[in-house]
N, C-alpha and C positions, 0 to 999 in steps of 0.2 A: 678778295675772297668774301663772299656772305657770311654774316656772323651765325646765322641759322641755316641748317640744310632744308632744302624742299624737294618733294618727289612729286613730280606731274602724275595726274590721273590716267591710267591705262584705258583703253577702250572697253575692256570687259574685265574689271577688277574682281579679285577675290576679297571680299569686305572683311571676313573674320580670320584671324589668324591664331593658332594654338602653338605655343613653342614649349616643348618639353627640354628642360635643361638639366643637364648631369654635371658632375664636377669637372672632369676633363681628362685628358690623357695625352701623352706625347704623340708625334706624328708618326714615330718610329722607335724602335727599341735600341737605337743606338746612343752613345753617351752625349753627343751635341745635342740632339733632340730631347732627351731627358733633361738636360741642363737648361735649355730654353724653356721647358714646361715648368720645372721647379723654381725658376727664377721668377716667372710670373704668378705662379701659386703662393710661394712663401713670402712674396712681396705684399700681399694682400694684409692690410692691418686687420681684418677681421679673423684671419687665421693665427698669426702671432700678434698679441696684445703686448708689445714692448715699445719702449721709446724708439722712434723711428731711426735716429742716427745711430744708436748702439746696434739695433738689429741690422740695419744696413752693412755695419762692419762684420758682424758675425757672418750674415748671409754671403756676402762677397768674398770675405777674407778667409772663411773656413768652409762652410757647408757647401757651397756651390764648387768648391774645389775637390771635396771629397765624396759628396753623396751621390752625384750623378752617375759615376761608373758602376757603384754599387747597386743603385736602382735600376741602371739598365740591365744588368745581369738579371736581376729579378723579373723584369719586364719580358726579357727573351725567354724565360720560362713558361709564359703564359700567351705569348704572341702567337696569332694564328696567320694562315695565309691571306685572310681578308683583313687583317690588322688588329688593333686593339679589342679585345673582347668587350670593354666598355662602350667603346666607339660602335662597334657592330650591333651590340645588343640593344643600344639607345635607338640607333637608327632603324633598326628592325621594328621596335615598339612604335616609333612614330609612323612607320610605313603601314604596318597592320592597323592602327587608329585610322589613317587616312583612308584605307580601303573600306573600313567599317562605316565610316560617315559618308563615304560616296554611296556606298550601298542602300544607306537611309535616305538618299536623295537630298543630302546636304553637300552639294557640290560647290557651294560657295565658300566652303570652310577649307583652310589650308593647314595642315598640321606638319610642323617641322621638328627638328632637334637641334640643339645649341649646347655648347659647353662653357661653363664659367671661366675655365682656362684652357688654353689650346684653341683648337679648331674642331668645327666651325663655331666662330665666336659669336656671343650674343649680338655685338654691334653689327658685324657683317650679315648675319641671318635676319635682324630686324630691318636693315636697310634694303635687303633683296625683297622681303616681304612688303616693304612700303612701296618699292617700285611696282610691285604687282598690284597695288591698291588697297593695302591693309588700311581698315578704318577703325577696327576693333581688335584688341588683343588680350589674349589669356595666357598667363605665364604660369607654367606647372613645373616647379622644381621637384625633381625625383628624389627627394628626401622626405620619407614618411615622417620622422620625427623633425620638429623644428630645432635649429641651432642657429646662432648668429654666425657660426663659422661656415655654413652651407646656405641656408635659405635666405638669410638676410644678406649675404654677400651677393647672392643673385640679384636680389632687389636693388642693392646698391649699382651693379652693373647695368641693369635696365634703365634706372633713373639717370646714370651718367650718359646713357646713349640718348636717351629721349630729350634730355634738356638740351640737346643741341639741335633739335628738330624744330622747324617752324610751326609743324601741324602735327603734333604727337597723337597717336591713337587713343580713343577711349580703352583704359587699361583696368584689367581685373588679375589678381594674383592670388594663387593658393599657397597659404602658409605651411600647411601640414596635412597629412592624411592618416596619422597612425592609429586613429580611433574609428575609421571607416569600417563598417561591418563587412563590406566586400573585402576590403583589404585583409582583414584579420581571417575571413574565411579562405582567401586565396592562400594565406601562409599556413594555415591549417590543413588544407587540402594538399599542398605540397609535402608537408610531413607525412600525412596519412598515405599518400603515394609512394612515399620512400619506404615507409614500414611495410607496405604491401610487397615491395620488391626486394627488400633487402633484410626484413626482420627488424624488430624494435630492440636498440640498444639499452645499455643500464641507465644512461642519463641522455637527455636531450639539452644541448648547450646553446643559448642564444648569445651570439657574439657581435656587439655594437661597436662601432668605432668610438674611440674615446675622445674626450677633450679634457684641458685642465680643470681641476676641481675649483680653482679660482673662477672660471668663468660662470660655473653655476652658482658660486656664492655671489657672484654680481648679478644674478638675475636671469641666466640662460635657462630655459625650461627643459632642455635636453633630456636630462636625466630622468625626469618625471615621464617625459614622453616614451622612453625607452622601457621604464619599469611599467607604465600602462600597458605597452604592447605585449611584454612578458605576461602581465597579468591577465590580460584578454585571452592569449594563446594557452595559458595554463587552464583557465576556466573551459575554454572550448575544445581542448584535447583532453579534459578531465585528468589532469595531472597534478601530483603533489609538489610542494615547494622543493622537496628533496629530488624529484625526478627530472623537474625543468629548472635549469641554472641560467643565470645571467652574468656576463662578464664584459670588459671592454678592451679592445685591441688597439694596436696602432700608436702606443705612446712614444713620445720622443723628448729628450731633454730631461732635466733633473727635478723639476717641480712635480708634485703630485698630481696624478690624473685620476679620472674615475676609476673606482676599483670594486670589484676584484679584477685583476689584469687577467686577460685570457691566456697569455703565454704561462704564467706562473699557475693557473688553475690547472691547465692540461698537464703540467708537469708534476703536480701533487696528487691528481685524482687517482692514479693507478694505486698509490701507496694507501689510500683509503678505501680500497676494494673495488674501485670502479674499472672493469675490464673491457667495456665497450661503450663508445659514445657516438652520438649523432650530433653535428654541429651545423647550425644554419646563422646566416647574417641578416636579420630583418632589417636592418638600418640601410642596407643597400638594394636599390631597386634591380640592379643589372649586375652581373659578375663582373669583377675587375681584379686588379693587382691585389688589394686588400682581401678578398675572398679567395681567389684562385692560386696566389702564391703564399700569402701570409697565413691563411687558414688550411686550404686543401693540401698544400705541400709542406710548409714549414710547420704548421699545427699538427699535422698528421705525424711527422717526424719526432716532434717534442713528445707526444703522448705515447707513441711506440717505444721510443727511448727510455721513457719512464717506467716501462712494464705494462703498459696497456696493450690489449690484444687486437681490437678491431676499433677503426676510426673510419666513419663515413661523413662526408660532406653533402650537405643538402644544397643544392644550387639556387641561386636567387631565382625570383619569379620571371625575369628577363621578359620576353615577349609572348609568354604563354597566355593561353585563354582567358585565365583568371586575372592575370595582371591586366589584360585587355579589357575584361568586364569592370574591373574596378575603375581604371582610368576613363573608360567611357562615361560611366556613371558621374564620376567625379567632374568631368568636363561639361557634361549636361547640367548639372546642378550649378555650377558656376557660371555658365552661359545663359541661364534662365532670364528671360525678358529681352534677349537680343534678337533682332529680327531674323537672323538666320535659323533661329529654332523656335520662331513663333508659328503657332497654328495658321495654315492657310495662307502662308507668305508665297509670294509668286517671285519669279526670278527678276532682279533688277530693284526689289525692295530695298530701301535704306533702313 
C-alpha cells in the first residue's frame, strides 16, 4: 500500500474548495448512534485535557455507559424529519453559499460542509474534493470565537488528513470571526427582528458554551472573544451592562468552568425582579442540541420554575440572509489573490 494518497486530475476540475466545518452530530437520535458520536468527541485531547490513560478509563468505564441514553433522550426532543438541526442548518448554509457564488460566475468554486466529529467527516469530505480536482482549500470553522477546543481541533483534523496526501492543496484557514462588522450586525439585526415581533424583555442574555477556567489560564483566548462579542452587541444595540448579560452554559465535571453559569443565572434572575428574558447564543452559528434543548427547552423551564413570566429564545443565524452575507464577505477576503477571484480570469486559469 502506498505511504501517501494520490488523487488523479479529473478532466474538468473545480480548483478551489471551501469547507464549512461545524462541531458534529450523531447520525440519529438513538442510543447506539449517540454513543458512537460521544466516543469520538470525548476522545479528542483538545476537548478533555487529562492524562490519556486516566481519561480512557473514565470515558469507557463510566461516561459511555451512562451518558449516551440521557443524551439520546435530549436529541429526540429536537430531532426533525430531515435529521439533526445542526446537520440540516450547516448543509443549508453551504448550499446557499454555493448558489451565491455560482450566481456571481464563480463556477470553479465548490462549497461543502463537514463535521469535526461524525459525518460527513473532514477526511471523507476532503478526499472527495481532491478527486474532483481541488488544488486550493479554504477551511472555515463555524465557531465565531476561537477556542482550542473547537477551532484548533478542526485544524488538527485537517492537518492529520493532509499529512497523508502526496499532493496537499494550498491551504488557508479562518481562525475566528467574532469581531467582523457584518457578523455583529447580523446578530444585532436578529435581536431587533425578535423585538419587533415579540416585544422587548427586561433582559437580553447572551449564553456562550463554556470551557474550563483552566484552559483560559493556560492561554485560550475564548473568554476574551466572548466578552468582545458581548461588548460589540451592547454598543450596537445601545444597551447598558445591566440590560445585556453574559453567561456560559454546558459545563460538566467538578472543576470550575467559565462563569457565571447560565442555568444558575436563569434560576436567580426572577428573584432579582427580572420577569422576562430574551436569550440568544452567539457562540453557535447554527442551532443544535445546546441551543434548542439546553436553552430553548430546559432553560425556559428553569426560568419559569423560578418565578419568571416570559422566556423567549432567539434562534441562531443558521442560513439566513445576514449569515450568508457575513460568510460570503469572509470567504472573499480570505480567498483574495487566488485565481478563482482574480479580475479578468478565464475558465481554465490556474
